[in-house]
Structures are given as C-alpha cells and as structure tokens.
C-alpha positions in Angstrom: -7.3 7.7 14.3 -7.1 11.5 14.6 -8.3 13.4 11.6 -5.5 15.0 9.5 -5.1 18.7 9.9 -6.9 20.5 7.1 -4.6 22.2 4.6 -1.6 20.9 6.5 0.4 21.0 3.3 -1.0 24.3 1.9 1.1 25.6 -0.9 3.6 22.8 -0.9 4.5 21.2 -4.2 4.8 17.4 -3.6 6.0 15.0 -6.2 5.1 11.3 -5.8 6.2 8.2 -7.7 3.1 6.0 -6.9 1.6 4.2 -9.9 -1.6 5.5 -11.4 -3.6 2.3 -10.8 -3.5 -1.1 -9.1 -4.2 -4.3 -11.0 -7.9 -3.8 -10.6 -7.9 -0.4 -12.2 -8.4 1.6 -9.1 -5.9 4.3 -8.3 -3.0 4.1 -5.8 -1.7 7.3 -7.3 -5.2 8.7 -7.7 -5.9 8.2 -4.0 -2.6 9.9 -3.0 -3.2 12.7 -5.4 -6.7 13.3 -3.9 -5.3 13.4 -0.3 -2.6 15.9 -1.3 -5.3 18.1 -2.8 -7.4 17.8 0.4 -4.4 19.1 2.4 -3.8 22.1 0.1 -0.8 20.7 -1.7 0.1 21.0 -5.3 0.5 17.3 -6.4 3.2 16.4 -9.0 2.6 12.9 -10.3 5.7 11.1 -11.5 4.7 7.4 -11.7 7.8 5.4 -12.2 6.3 1.9 -12.1 3.2 0.4 -13.8 0.9 -2.2 -12.3 -1.2 -4.3 -14.7 -3.3 -7.4 -14.6 -1.7 -10.8 -15.2 -3.0 -13.6 -17.4 -6.1 -14.7 -15.5 -5.4 -18.3 -16.3 -2.5 -18.2 -13.8 -5.0 -17.7 -10.9 -7.6 -20.1 -12.2 -6.2 -23.2 -10.4 -6.8 -21.5 -7.1 -10.4 -20.4 -7.7 -12.1 -23.6 -9.0 -14.6 -25.2 -6.7 -12.9 -26.5 -3.5 -9.4 -25.4 -4.7 -8.7 -23.6 -1.5 -9.8 -26.4 0.8 -6.2 -27.6 1.3 -5.3 -24.1 2.5 -5.8 -22.6 6.0 -5.2 -19.0 5.0 -5.0 -16.4 2.2 -2.6 -13.6 2.7 -2.7 -10.3 0.7 0.3 -8.0 0.8 -1.3 -5.3 -1.5 -4.6 -4.0 -2.8 -3.6 -5.1 -6.2 -3.5 -8.7 -5.1 -7.0 -8.5 -3.7 -8.2 -6.9 -6.9 -6.6 -9.6 -9.0 -8.1 -12.5 -7.0 -11.5 -10.8 -7.0 -11.5 -10.6 -10.8 -10.6 -14.3 -11.0 -13.2 -15.5 -8.6 -16.4 -17.1 -10.1 -19.6 -15.2 -9.7 -21.7 -18.2 -9.0 -22.0 -19.1 -5.2 -22.2 -22.7 -6.3 -18.6 -22.6 -7.5 -16.8 -21.2 -4.4 -13.1 -22.2 -4.0 -13.7 -22.8 -0.2 -16.0 -25.6 0.8 -18.9 -24.8 3.2 -19.0 -28.3 4.6 -19.8 -28.4 8.3 -16.6 -30.4 9.0 -14.3 -27.9 7.2 -11.7 -26.0 9.2 -11.8 -22.2 9.7 -10.2 -20.2 7.0 -8.3 -16.9 7.6 -8.1 -14.0 5.0 -5.4 -11.4 6.0 -4.7 -8.0 4.6 -2.9 -4.8 5.5 -4.4 -1.6 7.0 -7.1 0.1 4.9 -6.6 -2.5 2.1 -8.7 -4.8 4.3 -11.7 -2.6 3.4 -11.8 -4.5 0.1 -12.5 -7.7 1.9 -16.2 -7.0 2.1 -19.1 -9.4 2.4 -19.6 -9.6 -1.3 -16.1 -10.8 -1.9 -16.0 -13.2 1.0 -19.2 -14.8 -0.1 -17.6 -15.5 -3.5 -14.8 -17.3 -1.6 -17.2 -19.3 0.5 -21.0 -19.5 0.7 -20.7 -20.0 4.5 -18.4 -17.0 5.0 -21.0 -15.0 6.9 -21.6 -17.9 9.3 -18.0 -17.7 10.6 -16.3 -20.2 8.2 -14.1 -17.3 7.0 -12.5 -14.7 9.2 -10.7 -11.5 8.3 -7.4 -10.7 10.1 -5.8 -7.2 10.0 -2.4 -7.0 11.8 -1.8 -4.2 14.2 1.5 -3.5 12.3 0.6 -3.0 8.7 3.7 -4.6 7.2 4.4 -8.0 5.6 6.2 -8.9 8.8 3.1 -7.9 10.7 1.1 -10.3 8.5 3.4 -13.1 9.5 3.3 -12.3 13.2 -0.5 -11.9 13.3 -1.0 -15.2 11.5 1.0 -17.1 14.1 2.4 -20.6 13.9 1.6 -22.5 10.7 2.2 -26.1 12.0 2.6 -27.3 8.4 -0.6 -25.6 7.1 -0.7 -24.0 3.7 -1.2 -20.3 3.0 -1.9 -18.8 -0.5 0.0 -15.5 -1.2 -1.2 -13.6 -4.3 1.9 -11.5 -5.1 3.3 -9.7 -8.2 5.7 -10.8 -10.9 8.3 -8.1 -11.2 9.6 -7.4 -14.7 12.2 -4.9 -16.0 13.1 -4.2 -12.4 14.9 -6.1 -9.7 12.4 -7.7 -7.3 12.6 -5.8 -4.0 13.2 -8.1 -1.0 9.8 -7.4 0.5 7.9 -10.3 -1.0 10.7 -12.9 -0.8 11.3 -11.8 2.8 7.5 -12.2 3.5 7.4 -15.7 2.1 10.6 -16.7 4.0 9.0 -15.3 7.2 5.9 -17.5 6.7 8.1 -20.5 6.1 10.1 -19.8 9.2 6.8 -19.6 11.2 5.9 -23.1 10.0 3.6 -22.3 7.1 3.8 -23.8 3.6 3.7 -20.6 1.6 2.3 -21.0 -2.0 3.1 -18.0 -4.3 0.4 -17.2 -6.7 1.3 -14.8 -9.6 -1.5 -12.2 -9.3 -0.3 -9.1 -11.3 2.7 -7.6 -12.9 4.9 -4.7 -11.6 7.1 -3.2 -14.3 9.2 -0.1 -15.0 7.0 2.8 -16.4 9.6 3.4 -19.1 12.5 5.8 -20.1 10.3 8.9 -20.0 8.9 8.3 -16.5 11.1 10.9 -14.8 10.5 13.7 -17.3 7.8 15.5 -15.3 10.2 15.8 -12.3 13.2 16.9 -14.4 11.1 19.5 -16.2 9.9 21.1 -12.9 12.6 23.7 -12.8 10.1 26.6 -12.8 8.2 25.1 -9.9 10.6 22.9 -8.0 9.0 20.4 -5.6 9.2 20.9 -1.8 9.2 17.1 -1.3 9.1 13.8 -3.1 7.1 10.9 -1.6 8.1 7.2 -2.2 5.5 4.5 -1.4 7.5 1.5 -2.5 11.1 0.4 -3.2 10.3 -0.4 -6.8 9.3 3.2 -7.4 12.7 4.4 -6.4 14.5 2.0 -8.8 12.1 3.1 -11.5 12.9 6.7 -10.8 16.7 6.1 -10.9 16.3 4.3 -14.3 14.2 7.1 -15.6 16.7 9.8 -14.5 19.5 7.9 -16.2 17.5 7.6 -19.4 16.9 11.4 -19.3 20.6 12.1 -18.8 20.3 12.9 -15.1 21.2 11.3 -11.8 19.9 11.5 -8.3 22.9 13.4 -7.0 22.5 16.0 -9.7 18.8 16.3 -8.9 19.6 16.8 -5.2 22.2 19.4 -6.0 19.6 21.2 -8.1 17.0 21.2 -5.2 18.9 20.8 -1.9 15.9 21.8 0.2 13.6 19.1 -1.3 12.6 16.6 1.4 12.4 12.8 0.7 9.5 11.1 2.5 9.0 7.3 2.7 5.7 5.6 3.3 6.7 3.4 6.3 10.0 1.8 7.5 10.0 -1.0 4.9 10.0 1.5 2.1 12.5 3.7 3.9 14.9 0.8 4.1 14.6 0.1 0.4 15.1 3.8 -0.5 18.3 3.9 1.6 19.6 0.6 0.0 19.4 2.4 -3.3 21.6 5.2 -2.1 19.0 7.9 -1.3 18.9 9.6 2.0 15.4 9.7 3.6 14.3 12.8 5.6 10.8 11.7 6.7 9.4 8.2 7.6 5.8 7.8 8.6 5.2 6.1 11.9 1.6 5.3 10.9 1.5 3.6 7.5 -1.8 1.9 7.3 -2.8 4.6 4.8 -1.2 7.5 3.0 -2.4 9.9 5.7 0.5 8.8 7.9 3.3 9.8 5.6 1.7 13.2 4.8 1.2 13.9 8.5 4.9 13.2 9.0 5.8 15.4 6.1 3.6 18.3 7.4 5.2 17.9 10.8 8.7 18.1 9.3 7.9 21.2 7.4 6.5 22.7 10.6 9.5 21.8 12.6 11.8 23.3 10.0 9.6 26.4 9.8 10.0 26.4 6.0 
C-alpha cells in the first residue's frame, strides 16, 4: 500500500466519533487521533459510543479444553472481538480450546484488514498447541467487510463457525452483524453468536464537544461505524440540537465515512455523505479520501 502523503490534512480541524477504546482497552479513537496528528490535522474527538468488556463468563463455554473442536472456523468482525476472546483464553497450553490431535480437521481464524495483526503466534498458540504446525490458519479477506469475510470463508456445508460479536445496548443494533450472520447461514454455515463485548451510547453529553466548537468549526467529521451516528444524533437531541441545525451552522463541513458499509448506515439515518473511502482496511483510507476531496475542492 502506498504511504499516505505527509501532512495531507495540514491545518484541517477534523471531528471524529470513534470510541476511545475497544473491549481490550486499546484505542480505536486513539489510533485515529494519532493518524490525524501525523497528517497535520487538528483532531476533535467526539466519541458517541462506548465499548466495554462483557462478563467473561459468557465466553467461558467456548474457551474450555476442546470446546472449539465442534467448530471449523472462528470469525472476527472487529478488533474488540479479538481482544475479548484473547482475555478469555486460558494461559496454559494444556487447556487449549482446539485439540491438537493428529486426526483433527484444519481450523480457520478469520479477521478484517489490519485487525488480523492481533492474530499473532502467541494468541494462536493459546487456541491450539499445534497452531504453528498448520492446524490453525489465518484468513484475511481481500475485501475488508463482513460480506468479504463470508465470501472468503466459502461454503460451510453444515460446519459450525463461532462469531464473537457485540451486544448493543441503549442503541438500535445496526444491521451489519445480523446481516453477517445471515450471510454465513446462507453460505451453508451454522453461525454461533458469542456475546464478546458491549457497545452502548456514550451518554447525553457526548455531542457537547462538537456543539461547543463554534470558535473553531470543524472542516470535516469522520464516522467509522453506524452506531456512532445514532449516538451523535441522540447526543445532539439531548443538547437541544439537531443534525439539520448543525449542517446549517457549518454548511462547508464535509462528512466522511470509513467504507461503504458505514456510508450506507449513515445515509439510512438521514445524513448525506460527501466522502467514502475506497480502501478501508485501516483508517488511512478514509483520511486519504478526505484529503483528496479537500484538494479537488481547493478549499
């Protein structure tokens, strides 16, 4: 992948609604904040959803010795799912949830884009002692979307796939995960949903940083998931505002979506999208697209 242009967003004030952390405590929002800084932008964090760890007991049935032997695959739709399962896995190699028996069938672990970097040897060896010998393979789809996961995994032929996904509270569940599970079922898989972490609204004050930015209005706002948009709309309502009023206040502000799945969700919630990243395996894609838009508009 080509390196991003240095300082391609120099002087631009960019708001983003990405949550501060994932379920493992590492930062979705922190990573985007850092990339914006690298490009010379002035980041404006406006996290509208929160991601937190679930009760670890909910994943325990899937991480006991041999518990994953009835499964042929493990599909992750997010970094938070990987972090949650990693925390739940036993540290002892004698208690791996995937058997290392010579007669056991191959097992596939699938993740999206740069999130597959978390599937390192240390984690795989906690899934199966024989992971390094080829018992477990990592699959990264060419198209980093849930639909891409389904296509890359291929026909299920009645096999089982474990899907660590979020429970969504205080927000409507976006159609991404239900659509992903339905796609697996349509491809012949028996998809088993595992409650890995919680996605919730960040609360009635979550939009205050954006509403209060009158002295330094944002040049753009970046959405990286549909849930963030619903959270922002709820936050604006709680602050006595609305999206149309905000757009009227800053008509030149661009709306950028991290990939077509997010863009579709943003539009379903009634917000027009100006920029959609064509490369969405990492946050660099949406920022490249945003920089190109500013350049084309010469603003």
